[in-house]
C-alpha positions as CSV (number, residue, x, y, z in Angstrom):
1,M,0.0,0.0,0.0
2,L,2.4,2.7,1.2
3,K,5.2,1.6,-1.1
4,M,3.1,2.6,-4.1
5,I,2.9,6.3,-2.9
6,L,6.3,6.9,-1.5
7,P,9.5,7.8,-3.4
8,G,12.7,5.8,-3.6
9,G,15.2,6.0,-0.8
10,L,12.7,5.0,1.9
11,S,12.3,1.6,3.3
12,V,8.7,0.4,4.0
13,V,7.7,-2.6,6.0
14,E,4.0,-3.6,6.3
15,A,2.1,-6.3,8.2
16,R,-1.5,-7.3,7.9
17,A,-1.6,-8.9,11.4
18,D,0.3,-8.7,14.7
19,L,3.6,-10.6,14.6
20,P,4.3,-13.0,17.4
21,E,8.1,-12.5,17.0
22,A,7.7,-8.8,17.7
23,T,9.4,-7.7,21.0
24,L,9.9,-4.5,22.8
25,Y,12.9,-2.8,24.4
26,P,12.5,-1.9,28.1
27,E,12.1,1.8,27.2
28,E,9.2,0.8,24.9
29,E,7.7,-1.6,27.4
30,A,7.3,1.2,29.9
31,A,5.0,3.1,27.5
32,V,2.5,0.3,27.3
33,A,2.9,-1.4,30.7
34,R,-0.8,-0.8,31.5
35,A,-2.2,-1.3,28.0
36,V,-4.5,-4.1,27.1
37,P,-3.0,-7.0,25.1
38,K,-4.3,-5.8,21.8
39,R,-2.7,-2.4,22.2
40,R,0.6,-4.0,23.3
41,A,0.6,-6.3,20.3
42,E,0.0,-3.6,17.7
43,Y,2.5,-1.3,19.4
44,A,5.2,-4.1,19.3
45,T,4.4,-5.1,15.7
46,V,4.7,-1.6,14.3
47,R,8.0,-1.1,16.0
48,H,9.2,-4.5,14.8
49,C,8.3,-3.2,11.3
50,A,10.3,-0.1,11.9
51,R,13.4,-2.1,12.9
52,L,13.1,-4.3,9.9
53,A,12.9,-1.2,7.7
54,M,16.0,0.2,9.4
55,A,17.8,-3.0,8.8
56,E,16.9,-2.8,5.1
57,L,18.8,0.5,5.0
58,G,21.8,-1.0,6.8
59,M,20.9,0.7,10.1
60,A,21.3,-0.9,13.5
61,P,18.1,-1.8,15.4
62,A,17.2,0.7,18.2
63,P,14.5,1.4,20.7
64,L,11.7,3.8,19.5
65,P,10.1,5.0,22.8
66,P,7.6,7.8,22.7
67,D,8.6,11.4,23.7
68,E,6.5,13.6,26.0
69,H,4.1,14.2,23.1
70,R,3.8,10.4,22.4
71,A,5.7,10.8,19.1
72,P,8.4,8.1,18.5
73,R,11.9,9.1,19.1
74,W,14.0,8.1,16.1
75,P,17.8,7.5,16.3
76,A,20.1,10.3,15.1
77,G,20.4,10.3,11.3
78,V,17.0,8.6,10.9
79,V,13.6,9.9,9.9
80,G,10.5,7.8,10.0
81,S,6.8,7.4,10.5
82,M,4.6,4.6,11.8
83,T,0.9,3.9,11.4
84,H,-1.6,1.2,12.4
85,C,-5.3,0.5,12.1
86,L,-7.5,-2.5,12.0
87,G,-5.7,-5.2,10.0
88,Y,-2.7,-3.1,9.0
89,R,0.6,-2.0,10.6
90,A,3.4,-0.2,8.7
91,A,6.6,1.7,9.3
92,V,8.5,4.0,6.9
93,V,12.2,4.8,7.5
94,G,14.7,6.9,5.6
95,P,18.1,8.5,6.1
96,A,18.1,12.1,7.4
97,S,20.7,12.9,4.7
98,Q,17.9,12.5,2.1
99,F,14.7,13.4,3.9
100,R,13.9,16.0,6.5
101,S,10.6,14.4,7.5
102,V,8.1,11.8,6.4
103,G,4.5,11.3,7.6
104,V,2.2,8.4,6.7
105,D,-1.2,7.3,7.8
106,A,-3.5,4.3,7.1
107,E,-7.2,4.1,7.9
108,P,-10.0,1.6,7.2
109,H,-11.8,2.7,4.0
110,E,-15.1,3.5,5.5
111,T,-17.0,6.6,6.5
112,L,-15.9,8.5,9.6
113,P,-17.9,8.1,12.8
114,E,-20.8,10.5,13.1
115,G,-19.6,14.0,14.2
116,V,-15.9,13.5,13.3
117,L,-16.0,15.3,10.0
118,G,-17.4,18.4,11.7
119,I,-14.3,18.4,13.9
120,V,-11.8,17.7,11.2
121,A,-13.0,19.8,8.2
122,R,-12.9,23.5,7.6
123,P,-15.8,25.2,5.7
124,A,-14.1,24.9,2.3
125,E,-13.3,21.3,3.0
126,H,-16.9,20.6,3.7
127,E,-17.8,22.1,0.3
128,Q,-15.0,20.0,-1.3
129,H,-16.3,16.9,0.4
130,S,-19.8,17.4,-1.0
131,A,-18.4,17.9,-4.5
132,L,-16.2,14.9,-4.4
133,C,-19.0,12.7,-3.1
134,R,-21.2,13.9,-5.9
135,D,-18.6,13.8,-8.8
136,S,-16.4,10.9,-7.7
137,P,-18.4,8.3,-5.7
138,G,-16.7,5.1,-4.6
139,V,-14.2,6.7,-2.2
140,H,-14.9,7.7,1.4
141,W,-13.6,11.2,1.0
142,D,-14.2,12.1,4.6
143,R,-11.9,9.3,5.8
144,L,-9.3,10.4,3.2
145,L,-9.4,14.0,4.5
146,F,-8.9,12.7,8.0
147,S,-6.0,10.6,6.9
148,A,-4.4,13.4,5.0
149,K,-4.5,15.6,8.1
150,E,-2.9,12.9,10.2
151,S,-0.1,12.7,7.7
152,V,0.3,16.5,7.7
153,Y,0.7,16.4,11.5
154,K,3.1,13.6,11.5
155,T,5.2,15.5,8.9
156,W,4.9,18.8,10.7
157,F,5.8,17.8,14.3
158,P,9.3,16.5,13.7
159,L,10.1,19.7,11.8
160,T,8.7,22.1,14.4
161,G,8.2,20.2,17.7
162,R,4.8,21.9,17.8
163,W,1.1,20.8,18.0
164,L,-1.0,21.4,14.9
165,D,-4.8,21.3,15.1
166,F,-7.1,19.8,12.4
167,Q,-8.4,23.3,11.7
168,E,-4.9,24.7,11.2
169,A,-4.3,23.0,7.8
170,D,-6.5,23.3,4.7
171,I,-6.5,20.3,2.4
172,V,-7.2,20.3,-1.3
173,I,-7.7,16.8,-2.7
174,D,-7.1,15.9,-6.3
175,P,-9.4,13.0,-7.0
176,G,-7.0,11.5,-9.5
177,T,-8.3,8.2,-10.9
178,G,-10.7,7.7,-8.1
179,H,-8.4,5.2,-6.3
180,A,-5.1,7.2,-6.3
181,G,-4.2,10.8,-6.4
182,T,-2.5,13.7,-4.7
183,F,-3.4,16.4,-2.2
184,T,-2.0,19.8,-1.1
185,A,-2.0,21.0,2.4
186,T,-1.8,24.8,3.2
187,L,-0.7,25.5,6.7
188,L,-2.8,28.3,8.3
189,V,-0.4,29.1,11.2
190,P,3.1,30.5,11.1
191,G,5.6,27.7,11.1
192,H,9.3,27.3,10.9
193,T,11.5,24.3,11.1
194,T,13.9,23.9,14.0
195,S,16.6,25.3,11.6
196,G,14.5,28.4,11.0
197,D,13.2,27.7,7.5
198,P,9.6,28.8,6.9
199,L,6.9,26.2,6.5
200,T,3.8,27.0,4.4
201,G,2.5,23.7,3.3
202,F,3.1,20.1,2.0
203,T,2.1,18.0,-0.9
204,G,1.2,14.4,-0.6
205,R,-0.2,11.3,-2.3
206,W,-3.0,9.0,-1.5
207,R,-4.3,5.5,-2.5
208,V,-7.3,3.4,-1.8
209,A,-7.1,-0.3,-2.1
210,E,-7.6,-3.6,-0.2
211,G,-10.1,-1.9,2.2
212,L,-7.6,0.8,3.3
213,V,-7.0,4.4,2.5
214,C,-3.3,5.5,2.8
215,T,-1.7,8.9,2.7
216,A,1.9,9.9,2.6
217,I,4.0,13.1,2.7
218,T,7.8,13.4,2.3
219,V,10.0,16.5,2.7
220,P,13.4,16.1,1.0
221,A,16.5,17.2,2.6
222,P,17.9,20.5,1.2
223,V,20.4,20.2,-1.5
224,R,23.7,21.5,-0.3
225,P,25.6,23.8,-2.7
226,G,28.6,21.9,-4.0
227,G,31.1,22.0,-6.7
228,P,34.9,22.0,-6.9
229,R,36.9,24.1,-4.5
230,R,39.4,26.5,-5.9
């Protein structure tokens, strides 16, 4: 699923069920010590996927405990994103030399629970949702909007270390073929990366297949000026 909408240079590992061989580091165990078995299993499986993805890139396995905002702490030199929903777990990992941030999300391809769209969508997004449902049926566009905003937040937070509300990003969805396309996110709050670069928005890709809707955003690392020295 996610491999189809992500660029080269990233390693993606996906699982359709919790893996019995998945284990946790002590730092990770502490975060789910009081969780129910189902939560512990999905937490372990998605981190197992992340470590397999790191291994594919020649990186050593490492613990991925949550920080104070519950975001995973990636090792130095690594960027990544994890997602899990019913019947799907996935992790995406890349070298920080090539990517500044990556955000992915997977959701069941079904309509949002009642009342959630009202929390997620801005007025223009409500209008867009109605038009998409009318002109391109067959996709749960409300769930796609929710997933896109989740990917926006997962991309934004590692760059800024700041919370971003659903209402602070405006999403325009290109319906594409009806089962795959792109989206553009305009950030409605001032944002700067930790290095001081301004942030105004992101572009991403989406895909619907196998009962899932997946979204992904990547931010490439800046190209450093080079050339021969005199």
